[in-house]
C-alpha positions in Angstrom: -13.5 13.7 -27.4 -10.0 12.4 -26.5 -9.3 8.7 -27.0 -8.8 8.2 -23.2 -12.2 9.6 -22.5 -13.8 7.4 -25.2 -12.0 4.4 -23.7 -13.4 5.2 -20.2 -16.9 5.8 -21.5 -16.8 2.6 -23.6 -15.6 0.4 -20.7 -18.2 1.8 -18.3 -21.0 1.2 -20.9 -19.8 -2.3 -21.7 -19.7 -3.2 -18.0 -23.4 -2.4 -17.7 -24.2 -5.6 -19.6 -21.0 -7.6 -19.8 -18.8 -8.9 -17.0 -15.4 -7.2 -16.9 -13.6 -10.6 -17.3 -15.3 -11.0 -20.7 -14.3 -7.6 -22.1 -11.1 -7.4 -24.0 -9.1 -4.5 -25.5 -10.2 -5.3 -29.0 -13.9 -5.0 -28.1 -13.2 -1.6 -26.3 -11.3 -0.3 -29.4 -14.0 -1.5 -31.8 -16.6 0.3 -29.6 -14.5 3.5 -29.8 -13.5 3.2 -33.4 -9.9 3.4 -32.3 -6.9 1.1 -33.1 -5.5 -1.2 -30.4 -2.1 0.6 -30.5 -3.9 3.7 -29.3 -5.3 1.9 -26.3 -1.8 0.6 -25.4 -0.4 4.1 -25.8 -2.6 5.2 -22.9 -3.0 2.0 -20.8 -1.1 -1.2 -20.0 -4.3 -3.2 -19.8 -8.0 -3.0 -19.0 -7.4 -2.9 -15.2 -5.2 0.2 -15.8 -8.1 1.8 -17.6 -10.5 0.8 -14.8 -8.1 2.3 -12.2 -8.1 5.6 -14.1 -11.9 5.6 -14.1 -12.0 5.3 -10.4 -9.2 7.8 -9.9 -11.3 10.5 -11.5 -14.6 9.6 -10.0 -16.5 12.2 -7.9 -19.0 11.2 -5.3 -21.9 13.6 -5.1 -22.4 15.1 -1.6 -19.4 13.4 -0.1 -17.8 16.7 0.8 -21.1 17.8 2.5 -21.1 14.7 4.8 -20.9 15.7 8.4 -20.8 12.3 10.0 -20.2 8.6 9.2 -23.9 8.0 8.2 -23.9 10.9 5.7 -20.6 9.7 4.3 -21.9 6.1 3.8 -25.2 7.5 2.3 -23.2 9.6 -0.2 -21.3 6.5 -1.2 -24.6 4.6 -1.4 -26.0 7.3 -3.8 -22.9 6.9 -6.0 -23.3 3.1 -5.9 -27.0 3.3 -6.9 -26.2 5.6 -9.8 -23.5 3.3 -11.0 -24.9 0.0 -9.8 -24.4 -2.2 -12.9 -20.9 -0.8 -13.4 -19.9 -1.5 -9.8 -21.5 -4.9 -9.6 -19.6 -5.9 -12.8 -16.3 -4.6 -11.3 -16.9 -6.3 -7.9 -17.7 -9.6 -9.6 -14.5 -9.5 -11.5 -10.8 -9.9 -10.6 -10.7 -6.1 -10.4 -12.7 -5.9 -7.1 -9.7 -4.7 -5.3 -9.7 -1.5 -7.5 -13.3 -0.8 -6.3 -12.3 -1.6 -2.7 -9.4 0.9 -3.0 -11.8 3.5 -4.4 -14.3 3.1 -1.5 -11.5 3.0 1.1 -9.8 6.1 -0.3 -13.0 8.2 -0.5 -14.0 7.0 3.0 -10.6 7.6 4.7 -10.2 11.1 3.1 -13.6 12.3 4.3 -13.4 10.6 7.7 -10.1 12.3 8.4 -11.8 15.7 7.7 -14.9 14.8 9.8 -12.8 13.5 12.7 -11.1 16.9 12.9 -14.4 18.8 13.5 -16.1 19.2 16.9 -19.1 17.1 15.7 -16.7 14.3 14.5 -14.9 14.1 17.8 -12.2 16.8 17.5 -9.5 14.2 17.6 -5.8 14.9 17.4 -3.9 14.1 14.2 -2.7 10.6 15.2 -6.1 9.6 16.6 -7.9 11.0 13.5 -5.7 9.1 11.2 -6.2 5.9 13.2 -10.0 6.4 13.1 -10.0 7.2 9.4 -8.1 4.0 8.6 -10.3 1.8 10.7 -13.6 3.2 9.7 -12.6 3.5 6.1 -11.6 -0.2 6.1 -14.9 -1.1 7.9 -17.0 0.8 5.3 -15.0 -0.7 2.4 -15.5 -4.2 3.8 -19.2 -3.7 4.1 -19.6 -2.4 0.5 -17.5 -5.3 -0.7 -19.5 -7.9 1.3 -22.9 -6.6 0.0 -21.8 -6.3 -3.6 -20.4 -9.9 -3.6 -23.9 -11.2 -3.1 -24.6 -12.4 -6.7 -28.3 -11.8 -6.2 -28.0 -8.2 -5.0 -30.4 -5.7 -6.4 -30.4 -1.9 -6.1 -33.3 -2.1 -3.7 -31.7 -4.7 -1.5 -28.4 -3.0 -1.6 -29.9 0.3 -0.5 -31.9 -1.3 2.3 -28.8 -3.1 3.7 -26.6 -0.1 3.4 -29.1 2.2 5.1 -29.2 -0.2 8.0 -25.4 -0.3 8.1 -25.2 3.5 8.0 -27.6 3.8 10.9 -25.9 1.2 13.0 -22.5 2.8 12.2 -23.6 6.2 13.3 -25.3 5.0 16.5 -22.7 2.6 17.8 -19.7 1.7 15.7 -18.4 5.2 15.0 -18.6 6.3 18.6 -16.9 3.1 19.7 -14.1 3.6 17.1 -13.7 7.3 18.2 -13.1 6.1 21.8 -10.6 3.4 20.6 -8.8 6.0 18.6 -8.6 8.4 21.5 -7.2 5.7 23.8 -4.7 4.3 21.3 -3.7 7.5 19.4 -3.7 10.0 22.1 -5.3 13.4 21.8 
């Protein structure tokens, strides 16, 4: 296994039990059995490593989502499977890296959905506007829920299911109308 893969794996495992702000390069290197210089050959710091982890992450069933609710639930599935890791990242100074990950995944898929008849068949400008707004809205909700220090997997899922339902019923249609009005068809 490559050193960079070992670093990614070690950091994710450590974050399941230790807050990110308490993890240092030395502890990651010791966990991997690798010298510190090797770490700095690959990364500038721990946040650079964390960014690489999220850059390569895949969200199961995201590409199968046909609407905003499906998209949110795919992200919820990912979050449940990686709950301790995400909670540790959100409760650290690296929360913006997680926010960027959620935003990027949401916007990319929303842009694809908005271009389908089921998603509203928006023109390019309107679809981009909708993807940015909805992506930010989804990212903000994930961030808000994860910042609850007492959040559990069960409470997280319950809150996000309700959010997904409300989004599909009222928020997404309202944002589609706004995007049509502001972005043109």
